[in-house]
Biopython code that builds the backbone (N, CA, C, O; Angstrom):
import numpy as np
from Bio.PDB.StructureBuilder import StructureBuilder

atoms = [
    (1, "UNK", "N", (-6.566, 3.700, 4.761)),
    (1, "UNK", "CA", (-7.692, 3.554, 3.862)),
    (1, "UNK", "C", (-7.572, 4.589, 2.749)),
    (1, "UNK", "O", (-6.999, 5.663, 2.933)),
    (2, "UNK", "N", (-8.125, 4.243, 1.597)),
    (2, "UNK", "CA", (-8.093, 5.144, 0.449)),
    (2, "UNK", "C", (-8.970, 6.360, 0.680)),
    (2, "UNK", "O", (-9.946, 6.304, 1.428)),
    (3, "UNK", "N", (-8.613, 7.454, 0.035)),
    (3, "UNK", "CA", (-9.496, 8.608, -0.030)),
    (3, "UNK", "C", (-10.494, 8.351, -1.166)),
    (3, "UNK", "O", (-10.274, 7.487, -2.015)),
    (4, "UNK", "N", (-11.569, 9.097, -1.168)),
    (4, "UNK", "CA", (-12.539, 8.957, -2.255)),
    (4, "UNK", "C", (-11.909, 9.303, -3.600)),
    (4, "UNK", "O", (-12.201, 8.671, -4.614)),
    (5, "UNK", "N", (-11.044, 10.311, -3.596)),
    (5, "UNK", "CA", (-10.387, 10.713, -4.842)),
    (5, "UNK", "C", (-9.544, 9.560, -5.397)),
    (5, "UNK", "O", (-9.595, 9.277, -6.594)),
    (6, "UNK", "N", (-8.787, 8.909, -4.550)),
    (6, "UNK", "CA", (-7.954, 7.777, -4.999)),
    (6, "UNK", "C", (-8.830, 6.588, -5.410)),
    (6, "UNK", "O", (-8.521, 5.889, -6.375)),
    (7, "UNK", "N", (-9.919, 6.364, -4.676)),
    (7, "UNK", "CA", (-10.819, 5.248, -5.000)),
    (7, "UNK", "C", (-11.462, 5.447, -6.373)),
    (7, "UNK", "O", (-11.537, 4.506, -7.163)),
    (8, "UNK", "N", (-11.923, 6.659, -6.661)),
    (8, "UNK", "CA", (-12.534, 6.906, -7.975)),
    (8, "UNK", "C", (-11.493, 6.794, -9.075)),
    (8, "UNK", "O", (-11.801, 6.334, -10.175)),
    (9, "UNK", "N", (-10.273, 7.205, -8.796)),
    (9, "UNK", "CA", (-9.195, 7.056, -9.773)),
    (9, "UNK", "C", (-8.945, 5.564, -10.064)),
    (9, "UNK", "O", (-8.779, 5.176, -11.221)),
    (10, "UNK", "N", (-8.919, 4.745, -9.024)),
    (10, "UNK", "CA", (-8.716, 3.309, -9.227)),
    (10, "UNK", "C", (-9.870, 2.676, -9.982)),
    (10, "UNK", "O", (-9.653, 1.814, -10.834)),
    (11, "UNK", "N", (-11.086, 3.090, -9.685)),
    (11, "UNK", "CA", (-12.235, 2.545, -10.417)),
    (11, "UNK", "C", (-12.150, 2.894, -11.898)),
    (11, "UNK", "O", (-12.427, 2.055, -12.755)),
    (12, "UNK", "N", (-11.770, 4.121, -12.195)),
    (12, "UNK", "CA", (-11.608, 4.519, -13.593)),
    (12, "UNK", "C", (-10.469, 3.754, -14.254)),
    (12, "UNK", "O", (-10.608, 3.279, -15.381)),
    (13, "UNK", "N", (-9.354, 3.635, -13.560)),
    (13, "UNK", "CA", (-8.218, 2.893, -14.104)),
    (13, "UNK", "C", (-8.578, 1.433, -14.328)),
    (13, "UNK", "O", (-8.114, 0.818, -15.288)),
    (14, "UNK", "N", (-9.402, 0.875, -13.446)),
    (14, "UNK", "CA", (-9.806, -0.519, -13.567)),
    (14, "UNK", "C", (-10.636, -0.811, -14.801)),
    (14, "UNK", "O", (-10.782, -1.969, -15.191)),
    (15, "UNK", "N", (-11.182, 0.226, -15.419)),
    (15, "UNK", "CA", (-11.897, 0.033, -16.678)),
    (15, "UNK", "C", (-10.917, -0.173, -17.839)),
    (15, "UNK", "O", (-11.277, -0.756, -18.862)),
    (16, "UNK", "N", (-9.696, 0.299, -17.679)),
    (16, "UNK", "CA", (-8.712, 0.253, -18.752)),
    (16, "UNK", "C", (-7.639, -0.803, -18.554)),
    (16, "UNK", "O", (-7.011, -1.239, -19.519)),
    (17, "UNK", "N", (-7.423, -1.217, -17.317)),
    (17, "UNK", "CA", (-6.371, -2.192, -17.037)),
    (17, "UNK", "C", (-6.752, -2.995, -15.810)),
    (17, "UNK", "O", (-7.548, -2.550, -14.984)),
    (18, "UNK", "N", (-6.174, -4.186, -15.699)),
    (18, "UNK", "CA", (-6.428, -4.958, -14.472)),
    (18, "UNK", "C", (-5.751, -4.301, -13.285)),
    (18, "UNK", "O", (-4.601, -3.873, -13.379)),
    (19, "UNK", "N", (-6.454, -4.221, -12.180)),
    (19, "UNK", "CA", (-5.875, -3.662, -10.963)),
    (19, "UNK", "C", (-5.039, -4.738, -10.283)),
    (19, "UNK", "O", (-5.340, -5.928, -10.374)),
    (20, "UNK", "N", (-4.005, -4.309, -9.613)),
    (20, "UNK", "CA", (-3.161, -5.230, -8.861)),
    (20, "UNK", "C", (-3.881, -5.703, -7.610)),
    (20, "UNK", "O", (-4.882, -5.112, -7.203)),
    (21, "UNK", "N", (-3.377, -6.766, -7.001)),
    (21, "UNK", "CA", (-4.025, -7.312, -5.813)),
    (21, "UNK", "C", (-4.172, -6.292, -4.679)),
    (21, "UNK", "O", (-5.216, -6.245, -4.028)),
    (22, "UNK", "N", (-3.154, -5.489, -4.439)),
    (22, "UNK", "CA", (-3.226, -4.475, -3.388)),
    (22, "UNK", "C", (-4.238, -3.391, -3.706)),
    (22, "UNK", "O", (-4.948, -2.916, -2.820)),
    (23, "UNK", "N", (-4.305, -2.999, -4.975)),
    (23, "UNK", "CA", (-5.272, -1.991, -5.389)),
    (23, "UNK", "C", (-6.697, -2.519, -5.225)),
    (23, "UNK", "O", (-7.575, -1.812, -4.729)),
    (24, "UNK", "N", (-6.916, -3.747, -5.640)),
    (24, "UNK", "CA", (-8.261, -4.338, -5.514)),
    (24, "UNK", "C", (-8.696, -4.438, -4.054)),
    (24, "UNK", "O", (-9.838, -4.126, -3.718)),
    (25, "UNK", "N", (-7.790, -4.871, -3.199)),
    (25, "UNK", "CA", (-8.115, -5.006, -1.786)),
    (25, "UNK", "C", (-8.412, -3.645, -1.152)),
    (25, "UNK", "O", (-9.392, -3.497, -0.421)),
    (26, "UNK", "N", (-7.578, -2.670, -1.429)),
    (26, "UNK", "CA", (-7.811, -1.323, -0.890)),
    (26, "UNK", "C", (-9.135, -0.761, -1.363)),
    (26, "UNK", "O", (-9.872, -0.152, -0.588)),
    (27, "UNK", "N", (-9.439, -0.967, -2.645)),
    (27, "UNK", "CA", (-10.690, -0.468, -3.196)),
    (27, "UNK", "C", (-11.889, -1.182, -2.571)),
    (27, "UNK", "O", (-12.881, -0.539, -2.228)),
    (28, "UNK", "N", (-11.806, -2.483, -2.425)),
    (28, "UNK", "CA", (-12.909, -3.231, -1.800)),
    (28, "UNK", "C", (-13.180, -2.751, -0.389)),
    (28, "UNK", "O", (-14.332, -2.561, 0.003)),
    (29, "UNK", "N", (-12.115, -2.555, 0.373)),
    (29, "UNK", "CA", (-12.288, -2.064, 1.744)),
    (29, "UNK", "C", (-12.926, -0.691, 1.772)),
    (29, "UNK", "O", (-13.793, -0.420, 2.602)),
    (30, "UNK", "N", (-12.503, 0.168, 0.875)),
    (30, "UNK", "CA", (-13.083, 1.514, 0.819)),
    (30, "UNK", "C", (-14.567, 1.445, 0.470)),
    (30, "UNK", "O", (-15.386, 2.146, 1.064)),
    (31, "UNK", "N", (-14.903, 0.594, -0.498)),
    (31, "UNK", "CA", (-16.292, 0.512, -0.953)),
    (31, "UNK", "C", (-17.231, -0.042, 0.105)),
    (31, "UNK", "O", (-18.429, 0.241, 0.082)),
    (32, "UNK", "N", (-16.697, -0.833, 1.033)),
    (32, "UNK", "CA", (-17.529, -1.345, 2.136)),
    (32, "UNK", "C", (-18.104, -0.179, 2.949)),
    (32, "UNK", "O", (-19.247, -0.233, 3.405)),
    (33, "UNK", "N", (-17.311, 0.856, 3.123)),
    (33, "UNK", "CA", (-17.694, 1.950, 4.007)),
    (33, "UNK", "C", (-18.201, 3.197, 3.302)),
    (33, "UNK", "O", (-18.787, 4.066, 3.948)),
    (34, "UNK", "N", (-17.995, 3.308, 2.004)),
    (34, "UNK", "CA", (-18.304, 4.567, 1.316)),
    (34, "UNK", "C", (-19.456, 4.404, 0.310)),
    (34, "UNK", "O", (-19.284, 3.848, -0.775)),
    (35, "UNK", "N", (-20.601, 4.891, 0.697)),
    (35, "UNK", "CA", (-21.791, 4.801, -0.141)),
    (35, "UNK", "C", (-21.637, 5.648, -1.412)),
    (35, "UNK", "O", (-22.093, 5.250, -2.483)),
    (36, "UNK", "N", (-21.001, 6.799, -1.289)),
    (36, "UNK", "CA", (-20.821, 7.662, -2.454)),
    (36, "UNK", "C", (-19.969, 7.018, -3.528)),
    (36, "UNK", "O", (-20.269, 7.144, -4.716)),
    (37, "UNK", "N", (-18.918, 6.335, -3.131)),
    (37, "UNK", "CA", (-18.052, 5.665, -4.103)),
    (37, "UNK", "C", (-18.739, 4.433, -4.703)),
    (37, "UNK", "O", (-18.498, 4.090, -5.860)),
    (38, "UNK", "N", (-19.586, 3.776, -3.923)),
    (38, "UNK", "CA", (-20.359, 2.660, -4.481)),
    (38, "UNK", "C", (-21.303, 3.176, -5.554)),
    (38, "UNK", "O", (-21.489, 2.534, -6.588)),
    (39, "UNK", "N", (-21.902, 4.341, -5.307)),
    (39, "UNK", "CA", (-22.789, 4.947, -6.306)),
    (39, "UNK", "C", (-21.993, 5.323, -7.556)),
    (39, "UNK", "O", (-22.452, 5.114, -8.678)),
    (40, "UNK", "N", (-20.793, 5.881, -7.353)),
    (40, "UNK", "CA", (-19.939, 6.232, -8.494)),
    (40, "UNK", "C", (-19.607, 4.992, -9.312)),
    (40, "UNK", "O", (-19.665, 5.032, -10.541)),
    (41, "UNK", "N", (-19.261, 3.891, -8.651)),
    (41, "UNK", "CA", (-18.943, 2.642, -9.345)),
    (41, "UNK", "C", (-20.125, 2.190, -10.197)),
    (41, "UNK", "O", (-19.942, 1.777, -11.342)),
    (42, "UNK", "N", (-21.326, 2.267, -9.651)),
    (42, "UNK", "CA", (-22.512, 1.874, -10.411)),
    (42, "UNK", "C", (-22.733, 2.799, -11.595)),
    (42, "UNK", "O", (-23.104, 2.343, -12.677)),
    (43, "UNK", "N", (-22.510, 4.088, -11.404)),
    (43, "UNK", "CA", (-22.730, 5.054, -12.476)),
    (43, "UNK", "C", (-21.730, 4.880, -13.619)),
    (43, "UNK", "O", (-22.115, 4.949, -14.786)),
    (44, "UNK", "N", (-20.450, 4.655, -13.301)),
    (44, "UNK", "CA", (-19.497, 4.497, -14.403)),
    (44, "UNK", "C", (-19.742, 3.197, -15.147)),
    (44, "UNK", "O", (-19.507, 3.116, -16.353)),
    (45, "UNK", "N", (-20.214, 2.176, -14.438)),
    (45, "UNK", "CA", (-20.578, 0.924, -15.112)),
    (45, "UNK", "C", (-21.755, 1.128, -16.042)),
    (45, "UNK", "O", (-21.767, 0.616, -17.161)),
    (46, "UNK", "N", (-22.750, 1.881, -15.578)),
    (46, "UNK", "CA", (-23.924, 2.184, -16.382)),
    (46, "UNK", "C", (-23.527, 3.002, -17.623)),
    (46, "UNK", "O", (-23.961, 2.706, -18.736)),
    (47, "UNK", "N", (-22.707, 4.020, -17.417)),
    (47, "UNK", "CA", (-22.269, 4.846, -18.542)),
    (47, "UNK", "C", (-21.461, 4.036, -19.551)),
    (47, "UNK", "O", (-21.592, 4.244, -20.757)),
    (48, "UNK", "N", (-20.643, 3.131, -19.077)),
    (48, "UNK", "CA", (-19.848, 2.301, -19.980)),
    (48, "UNK", "C", (-20.753, 1.418, -20.841)),
    (48, "UNK", "O", (-20.544, 1.290, -22.047)),
    (49, "UNK", "N", (-21.754, 0.814, -20.212)),
    (49, "UNK", "CA", (-22.680, -0.029, -20.950)),
    (49, "UNK", "C", (-23.480, 0.763, -21.978)),
    (49, "UNK", "O", (-23.687, 0.307, -23.102)),
    (50, "UNK", "N", (-23.923, 1.942, -21.587)),
    (50, "UNK", "CA", (-24.693, 2.794, -22.513)),
    (50, "UNK", "C", (-23.818, 3.225, -23.682)),
    (50, "UNK", "O", (-24.260, 3.195, -24.830)),
    (51, "UNK", "N", (-22.581, 3.626, -23.403)),
    (51, "UNK", "CA", (-21.702, 4.104, -24.466)),
    (51, "UNK", "C", (-21.340, 3.005, -25.447)),
    (51, "UNK", "O", (-21.089, 3.285, -26.619)),
    (52, "UNK", "N", (-21.307, 1.759, -24.993)),
    (52, "UNK", "CA", (-21.027, 0.652, -25.907)),
    (52, "UNK", "C", (-22.112, 0.533, -26.980)),
    (52, "UNK", "O", (-21.847, 0.053, -28.082)),
    (53, "UNK", "N", (-23.315, 0.964, -26.662)),
    (53, "UNK", "CA", (-24.408, 0.922, -27.640)),
    (53, "UNK", "C", (-24.204, 1.893, -28.786)),
    (53, "UNK", "O", (-24.803, 1.726, -29.848)),
    (54, "UNK", "N", (-23.380, 2.892, -28.595)),
    (54, "UNK", "CA", (-23.138, 3.888, -29.621)),
    (54, "UNK", "C", (-21.939, 3.565, -30.513)),
    (54, "UNK", "O", (-21.754, 4.194, -31.555)),
    (55, "UNK", "N", (-21.135, 2.602, -30.112)),
    (55, "UNK", "CA", (-19.965, 2.238, -30.917)),
    (55, "UNK", "C", (-20.435, 1.610, -32.212)),
    (55, "UNK", "O", (-21.249, 0.687, -32.209)),
    (56, "UNK", "N", (-19.930, 2.104, -33.293)),
    (56, "UNK", "CA", (-20.263, 1.552, -34.593)),
    (56, "UNK", "C", (-21.519, 2.134, -35.221)),
    (56, "UNK", "O", (-21.845, 1.813, -36.364)),
    (57, "UNK", "N", (-22.227, 2.985, -34.489)),
    (57, "UNK", "CA", (-23.422, 3.611, -35.054)),
    (57, "UNK", "C", (-23.007, 4.732, -35.972)),
    (57, "UNK", "O", (-22.077, 5.480, -35.669)),
    (58, "UNK", "N", (-23.687, 4.853, -37.087)),
    (58, "UNK", "CA", (-23.430, 5.953, -38.012)),
    (58, "UNK", "C", (-24.727, 6.719, -38.222)),
    (58, "UNK", "O", (-25.505, 6.422, -39.128)),
    (59, "UNK", "N", (-24.939, 7.708, -37.370)),
    (59, "UNK", "CA", (-26.150, 8.505, -37.458)),
    (59, "UNK", "C", (-25.948, 9.804, -38.246)),
    (59, "UNK", "O", (-26.845, 10.643, -38.327)),
    (60, "UNK", "N", (-24.765, 9.949, -38.818)),
    (60, "UNK", "CA", (-24.460, 11.162, -39.549)),
    (60, "UNK", "C", (-25.161, 11.218, -40.897)),
    (60, "UNK", "O", (-25.712, 10.219, -41.360)),
    (61, "UNK", "N", (-25.139, 12.384, -41.522)),
    (61, "UNK", "CA", (-25.778, 12.524, -42.845)),
    (61, "UNK", "C", (-25.019, 11.732, -43.900)),
    (61, "UNK", "O", (-23.800, 11.570, -43.834)),
    (62, "UNK", "N", (-25.771, 11.249, -44.864)),
    (62, "UNK", "CA", (-25.154, 10.452, -45.955)),
    (62, "UNK", "C", (-24.695, 11.313, -47.086)),
    (62, "UNK", "O", (-24.160, 10.805, -48.071)),
]
sb = StructureBuilder()
sb.init_structure("model")
sb.init_model(0)
sb.init_chain("A")
sb.init_seg("    ")
for serial, (resi, resn, name, xyz) in enumerate(atoms, 1):
    if name == "N":
        sb.init_residue(resn, " ", resi, " ")
    sb.init_atom(name, np.array(xyz, "f"), 0.0, 1.0, " ", f" {name:<3s}", serial, name[0])
structure = sb.get_structure()
């Protein structure tokens, strides 16, 4: 089974690239048992959605 460190690394990598079948399976199995990593997955998803709202904004001085 994955360690939490490896699981969080895979979740972060999965935001940038598609995970391979083995990586996805290992991560899914880990997430079944690890509440902390499930919380991390939700938080990085939330942060990604929030940060998308700032792309293209120009709040700087004119």
